[in-house]
C-alpha positions in Angstrom: 15.8 -80.1 49.6 18.4 -82.5 48.2 17.2 -85.4 50.3 13.5 -84.6 49.5 14.3 -84.7 45.8 16.2 -88.0 46.2 13.3 -89.5 48.1 10.7 -88.4 45.5 13.0 -89.8 42.7 13.2 -93.1 44.6 9.4 -93.3 45.0 8.9 -92.7 41.3 11.5 -95.3 40.4 9.9 -97.9 42.6 6.5 -97.1 41.1 7.9 -97.4 37.6 9.5 -100.8 38.4 6.4 -102.1 40.2 3.9 -100.7 37.7 3.2 -104.1 36.0 2.6 -105.8 39.3 0.3 -103.1 40.4 -1.6 -103.4 37.1 -1.7 -107.1 37.4 -3.4 -106.8 40.8 -5.9 -104.4 39.4 -6.7 -105.8 35.9 -5.8 -109.5 36.3 -9.2 -110.5 34.9 -10.5 -110.9 31.4 -11.9 -107.9 29.7 -14.7 -107.8 27.2 -16.2 -104.7 25.7 -16.8 -102.4 22.7 -14.7 -99.8 20.8 -15.8 -96.6 19.0 -13.5 -94.2 17.2 -12.6 -92.0 14.3 -10.1 -92.7 11.5 -8.0 -90.4 9.4 -6.9 -92.5 6.4 -4.5 -91.9 3.5 -3.4 -94.1 0.7 0.2 -94.6 -0.2 0.5 -94.7 -4.0 3.6 -96.0 -5.9 4.3 -94.0 -8.1 3.5 -91.2 -5.7 0.4 -89.0 -6.1 -0.7 -85.9 -4.2 -3.1 -87.1 -1.5 -4.9 -86.1 1.6 -6.7 -87.8 4.5 -10.2 -89.1 4.4 -12.1 -89.4 7.7 -14.2 -92.3 8.7 -15.5 -94.3 11.7 -14.6 -97.5 13.6 -17.0 -99.7 15.5 -16.2 -103.0 17.1 -15.9 -105.5 19.9 -12.8 -106.7 21.8 -11.6 -109.2 24.3 -8.5 -109.2 26.4 -6.8 -111.8 28.6 -3.6 -111.8 30.7 -0.6 -113.9 29.7 1.3 -115.9 32.3 3.1 -113.5 34.6 0.3 -111.0 34.1 2.7 -108.2 32.8 1.6 -108.7 29.2 -1.9 -109.1 27.8 -3.3 -110.4 24.5 -6.1 -108.3 22.9 -8.2 -109.5 20.0 -10.7 -107.3 18.1 -13.3 -107.4 15.4 -14.1 -104.0 13.9 -16.0 -102.4 11.1 -13.7 -99.7 9.8 -13.7 -97.1 7.0 -10.5 -96.3 5.1 -9.5 -94.7 1.8 -8.1 -91.4 0.8 -8.3 -88.3 -1.3 -6.3 -87.7 -4.4 -5.7 -84.0 -5.5 -2.9 -84.5 -8.0 -1.7 -87.2 -10.3 1.8 -88.7 -10.7 3.1 -85.6 -12.4 1.3 -83.2 -10.0 -1.4 -82.3 -12.4 -4.5 -81.3 -10.3 -7.4 -83.7 -10.1 -10.2 -84.4 -7.7 -10.6 -88.1 -6.7 -11.6 -90.1 -3.7 -11.4 -93.8 -2.7 -13.8 -95.0 0.0 -13.2 -98.5 1.4 -15.0 -100.4 4.2 -13.4 -103.3 5.9 -14.1 -106.0 8.5 -10.9 -105.8 10.5 -9.4 -108.4 12.8 -6.7 -107.2 15.1 -4.4 -109.2 17.4 -2.1 -107.2 19.7 0.2 -107.7 22.6 -0.3 -105.1 25.3 2.0 -103.8 28.0 1.0 -101.4 30.8 2.3 -99.6 33.8 0.0 -98.3 36.5 -0.5 -96.2 39.6 -3.8 -96.3 41.4 -6.8 -96.5 39.1 -5.0 -95.0 36.1 -2.6 -96.8 33.8 -0.7 -96.1 30.6 -0.2 -98.8 27.9 1.4 -99.6 24.6 0.3 -102.4 22.2 1.4 -103.8 18.8 0.5 -106.5 16.5 -0.8 -107.6 13.0 -4.2 -107.0 11.5 -6.1 -108.8 8.7 -8.8 -106.9 6.9 -11.6 -108.3 4.6 -13.0 -105.9 2.1 -16.7 -105.3 2.5 -17.3 -102.5 -0.1 -15.2 -100.1 -2.1 -16.1 -97.1 -4.2 -13.8 -94.9 -6.4 -14.4 -91.9 -8.5 -14.6 -92.8 -12.2 -11.2 -91.4 -13.0 -9.4 -93.4 -10.3 -11.4 -96.6 -11.2 -9.7 -96.5 -14.6 -6.2 -97.1 -12.9 -7.2 -99.1 -9.8 -7.8 -102.3 -11.7 -7.7 -104.9 -8.9 -9.0 -104.8 -5.3 -6.9 -107.0 -3.0 -8.7 -109.1 -0.3 -7.6 -109.7 2.4 -5.2 -106.9 3.3 -2.5 -107.3 5.9 -1.4 -104.4 8.1 0.8 -103.7 11.1 -0.6 -101.7 14.1 1.0 -99.9 17.0 -0.8 -97.9 19.7 -0.6 -96.2 23.0 -3.1 -94.7 25.5 -4.4 -94.4 29.0 -6.9 -96.4 30.9 -9.2 -95.7 33.9 -10.8 -98.1 36.3 -14.2 -96.5 36.8 -15.5 -99.2 39.1 -14.5 -102.7 40.3 -16.0 -104.2 37.1 -15.6 -101.4 34.5 -12.7 -99.8 32.7 -12.5 -97.0 30.0 -9.5 -96.6 27.7 -8.5 -93.8 25.3 -6.1 -94.8 22.6 -4.3 -93.6 19.5 -3.4 -96.3 17.0 -1.3 -96.1 13.8 -2.0 -98.7 11.1 0.3 -99.2 8.1 -0.4 -101.5 5.2 2.0 -104.4 4.7 0.2 -105.7 1.5 -1.4 -103.7 -1.3 -5.1 -102.8 -1.1 -5.2 -102.0 -4.8 -3.2 -102.8 -7.9 -3.0 -101.4 -11.4 -0.9 -102.2 -14.4 1.8 -99.8 -13.2 1.0 -99.0 -9.6 0.4 -100.3 -6.1 -1.7 -98.7 -3.3 -1.4 -99.4 0.4 -3.5 -98.1 3.3 -2.3 -96.0 6.2 -4.5 -94.7 9.1 -4.5 -92.9 12.4 -7.3 -94.2 14.7 -8.5 -92.3 17.8 -10.4 -94.8 19.9 -12.4 -95.1 23.1 -12.9 -98.5 24.7 -15.4 -99.5 27.4 -14.8 -102.9 28.9 -16.2 -105.1 31.7 -13.9 -107.2 33.8 -14.7 -110.8 34.6 -12.8 -113.4 36.7 
């Protein structure tokens, strides 16, 4: 039993170390495809208010190419994404009922690293995003204090997920991505507001040489 355990541990260690090479052999091509997903967004107010998530959608296109060595990949995206947040209490905790609804054209650039066994692989990715404001709507009470809409908005994004090679030319990925605002989305005379979102995504991509 002891030797069987050591043999299995050795196999797993070799698989872990060779994962990038296995993935390189499988997904060395360029990938182009589309992304669909749901967002759960909240706004970070300073001074702090009582807030809650607002749900939305994400739709977009992406392209991905391997870097030299084929362990890391670069992924670029263009997405339509809905963000915003709910406000249920002001700076002093006094109850109120307000909502901010924002729509952005989001450009994402991430470095991706993956390890693989067979047709299934796990990956992580991170990088910056730049978002151009398409439309924003606030309840009248919040519009009184949100005096300036900032455009563009810069964020940091980190994600992880799993991918499946469905056929020689098709992959599907399921991904969770965390997005945190680096620059304010809104300004007021005494406040700043940044975006924060959790995105649950599905990607479908076609491989090409």
